[in-house]
C-alpha positions in Angstrom: -69.1 -21.6 110.3 -69.6 -18.4 108.6 -66.6 -18.2 107.0 -66.8 -21.0 105.4 -70.0 -20.2 104.1 -68.5 -16.5 103.2 -65.8 -18.1 101.2 -67.8 -21.1 99.4 -70.6 -18.7 98.6 -67.5 -16.0 97.0 -66.0 -18.6 95.0 -69.4 -20.3 93.8 -70.3 -16.6 92.8 -67.1 -15.8 91.2 -66.8 -18.8 89.4 -70.3 -18.2 88.1 -69.3 -15.1 86.9 -66.0 -15.6 85.3 -67.6 -18.5 83.4 -70.9 -16.9 82.1 -69.0 -13.7 81.1 -65.2 -14.8 79.6 -64.4 -18.2 79.8 -67.5 -19.5 78.0 -67.4 -16.8 75.6 -67.3 -17.2 71.7 -63.8 -16.6 71.5 -63.9 -16.3 67.5 -66.0 -12.9 68.0 -62.8 -11.2 69.4 -60.9 -9.6 66.9 -57.4 -9.6 69.1 -57.7 -12.9 70.4 -54.2 -13.2 71.6 -55.6 -10.5 74.4 -59.0 -12.9 74.9 -56.9 -15.6 75.8 -54.5 -13.8 78.0 -57.3 -12.2 80.0 -58.9 -15.7 80.2 -55.9 -17.8 81.2 -55.0 -15.2 83.8 -58.0 -15.0 85.7 -58.2 -18.9 85.1 -55.0 -18.8 86.9 -56.0 -16.4 89.9 -59.3 -18.1 90.5 -57.0 -21.2 91.2 -54.7 -19.7 93.3 -57.8 -17.9 95.2 -59.0 -21.3 95.8 -56.1 -22.9 96.9 -55.7 -20.3 99.4 -59.1 -20.6 100.7 -58.3 -23.9 101.4 -55.3 -23.4 103.1 -57.4 -20.8 105.5 -59.9 -23.7 106.3 -57.4 -26.5 106.6 -55.5 -23.5 109.2 -58.9 -23.0 111.4 -59.9 -26.5 111.4 -56.2 -27.3 112.6 -56.7 -24.7 115.1 -59.5 -25.8 116.3 -58.8 -29.6 117.0 -55.6 -28.3 119.1 -58.0 -25.8 120.9 -56.0 -22.7 120.0 -57.2 -19.4 119.1 -59.0 -19.2 115.9 -56.7 -16.7 113.9 -55.9 -19.3 110.6 -52.1 -18.4 111.3 -51.5 -22.1 110.8 -49.4 -23.0 107.7 -49.2 -19.6 106.6 -46.0 -19.7 105.4 -48.1 -22.3 102.7 -49.2 -18.8 101.1 -46.0 -17.9 99.5 -46.4 -20.6 96.8 -49.1 -19.2 95.0 -47.6 -16.0 95.1 -44.4 -17.1 93.8 -46.1 -18.7 90.8 -47.9 -15.6 90.4 -44.8 -13.4 90.4 -43.2 -16.0 88.2 -46.3 -16.1 85.9 -46.0 -11.9 85.3 -42.0 -12.4 84.6 -43.0 -15.3 82.1 -46.1 -13.3 80.4 -45.3 -9.5 80.9 -48.0 -8.5 79.0 -50.7 -8.8 81.5 -49.1 -5.8 82.7 -49.9 -3.6 80.2 -52.4 -5.3 78.2 -54.2 -2.5 76.0 -51.8 0.4 76.5 -49.3 -1.3 74.5 -52.1 -2.1 72.0 -52.4 1.3 71.6 -48.9 2.1 71.1 -48.7 -0.6 68.3 -51.8 1.1 66.7 -50.0 4.5 66.9 -46.9 3.0 65.3 -48.8 1.5 62.8 -51.0 4.9 61.5 -47.7 6.1 61.3 -45.3 3.8 59.1 -48.2 2.3 57.3 -50.7 3.8 54.6 -53.9 1.9 54.3 -55.9 2.5 51.5 -58.9 3.9 52.0 -60.3 2.8 48.5 -60.8 -0.7 49.2 -60.9 -0.8 53.8 -63.8 0.7 55.3 -62.8 2.3 59.1 -66.1 4.3 60.2 -68.8 2.6 61.1 -71.0 5.1 59.8 -69.7 4.1 56.4 -69.6 0.4 56.7 -72.1 -0.6 53.5 -73.9 -3.5 55.3 -75.7 -1.3 57.5 -78.2 -3.8 58.9 -75.2 -5.6 60.4 -72.9 -2.6 61.2 -73.4 -4.0 65.2 -71.1 -6.6 65.0 -68.4 -4.5 63.6 -65.6 -4.2 65.8 -63.9 -0.6 66.3 -61.1 0.4 64.0 -58.7 0.2 67.1 -58.9 -3.6 66.7 -59.1 -4.2 63.2 -56.0 -1.9 61.9 -53.8 -4.1 63.4 -55.1 -6.9 61.2 -55.7 -4.8 58.2 -52.0 -3.1 58.4 -50.6 -6.7 58.4 -53.1 -7.9 55.1 -51.4 -4.3 53.3 -48.1 -5.2 54.5 -47.6 -9.2 53.8 -49.2 -8.0 50.4 -46.5 -5.4 49.4 -43.9 -7.0 50.6 -44.3 -11.0 49.5 -46.7 -10.4 46.5 -48.1 -13.5 47.3 -50.7 -13.3 44.6 -48.6 -13.9 42.1 -48.9 -17.1 42.4 -52.1 -17.9 40.3 -53.3 -21.3 42.1 -53.1 -19.0 45.7 -56.3 -19.5 47.5 -58.2 -17.7 50.2 -57.3 -20.8 52.7 -53.2 -19.9 51.6 -53.9 -16.3 52.6 -55.1 -16.9 55.9 -52.4 -19.4 57.0 -49.8 -16.7 55.3 -51.2 -13.9 57.7 -51.5 -16.5 60.7 -54.5 -15.1 61.4 -57.9 -17.2 62.4 -60.4 -18.0 59.2 -63.1 -16.4 61.0 -61.1 -13.1 61.5 -60.3 -12.6 57.7 -63.5 -13.3 56.8 -65.0 -11.1 59.5 -62.7 -8.2 57.9 -63.4 -8.6 54.3 -67.5 -8.9 55.1 -67.5 -5.9 57.3 -64.7 -3.9 56.9 -63.9 -4.1 53.1 -66.0 -2.9 49.8 -64.6 -5.8 47.5 -64.4 -9.7 48.4 -61.4 -11.4 48.5 -61.1 -12.3 44.9 -62.1 -8.6 43.7 -58.9 -7.7 46.3 -57.0 -10.1 45.1 -57.3 -9.0 41.4 -56.7 -5.2 42.5 -53.6 -6.3 44.4 -52.3 -7.8 41.3 -53.1 -4.9 38.8 -51.6 -2.8 41.4 -48.7 -5.0 41.3 -48.6 -4.7 37.5 -48.8 -1.0 37.5 -46.0 -0.6 39.8 -44.0 -2.9 37.4 -44.5 -0.7 34.3 -44.0 2.5 36.3 -40.4 1.2 36.6 -40.2 1.9 33.3 -38.2 -1.5 31.9 -41.2 -2.7 29.9 -42.4 -2.5 26.2 -45.6 -3.8 24.9 -44.5 -7.2 23.8 -43.7 -8.1 27.3 -47.3 -7.0 28.5 -48.2 -10.6 28.0 -45.5 -12.1 30.0 -46.3 -9.4 32.5 -50.4 -10.9 33.0 -48.6 -14.5 34.1 -46.1 -12.9 36.5 -48.4 -10.7 38.5 -51.0 -14.2 38.9 -53.4 -13.5 36.1 -54.0 -17.1 34.2 -54.5 -15.2 31.0 -54.1 -12.3 29.3 -57.7 -12.0 28.3 -58.4 -11.7 32.1 -55.4 -9.6 32.6 -56.7 -7.1 29.9 -60.2 -7.0 31.1 -59.3 -6.4 35.0 -56.5 -3.9 33.8 -58.8 -1.9 31.7 -61.8 -2.0 34.6 -59.1 -0.6 37.1 -57.7 1.8 34.7 -60.0 2.5 32.4 -57.1 2.4 30.1 -55.7 -1.0 28.3 -52.4 -2.5 29.2 -50.9 -1.0 26.2 -52.2 2.7 26.4 -51.0 2.5 30.0 -47.5 1.9 29.1 -47.5 4.4 26.2 -48.7 7.0 28.8 -45.9 6.2 31.1 -43.6 6.2 28.0 -45.0 9.6 26.8 -45.8 8.2 23.4 -49.4 9.5 23.4 -49.1 11.8 26.6 -52.0 13.8 25.3 -54.3 10.7 25.2 -53.3 9.7 28.8 
């Protein structure tokens, strides 16, 4: 009887601990969503296995008692092989549980080596977060950096903002990141809003195209449409705000026509 009470108490306390501290948690606050689900699913799986093994012991003791055998819980011991086979099989299917955060750390090191993140846009240091009242809601750089790197890489490689109708929802779908995460990053780890970031990227795109040296003044209006601005006026205003020069002045500087004015 004491054995039954012990196992029941153990299962109830384990369930209560896992349910309150993991299974019931709001996953939207977890920046590394995949790791959260990995841990959640594994703990639930192990809890089920533990429950099965507990029931096996109870049944074994019960069968030994009714057959007047020595109570050693040896009956049906071969059944314990089955859940462990499931455990080993799951490890083979999901080996990430074996490395977890160390693998994430490795990825972060790789990201830091290959990705140049714009420090004029993104904030990593908690001490520099502009919304000081919400500093406690911000997460560690090690969690945010992979997402910011993904944002930067996709913008540089796919140029999504060249589409004049490209929306926030389109951006979320392209990144394949939960909308709450993107909102979180722009709110706590960026000094600009999404719209400002979109305009910033469009101007940077325009600067790169001008720097290639294949444009002349007559092509600037077409350039504004190519990088995603609806009108040349909005392109002109944003460009001058960004560079302190008009598009034509910048083009002339690049062509060395008015080098002394740059």
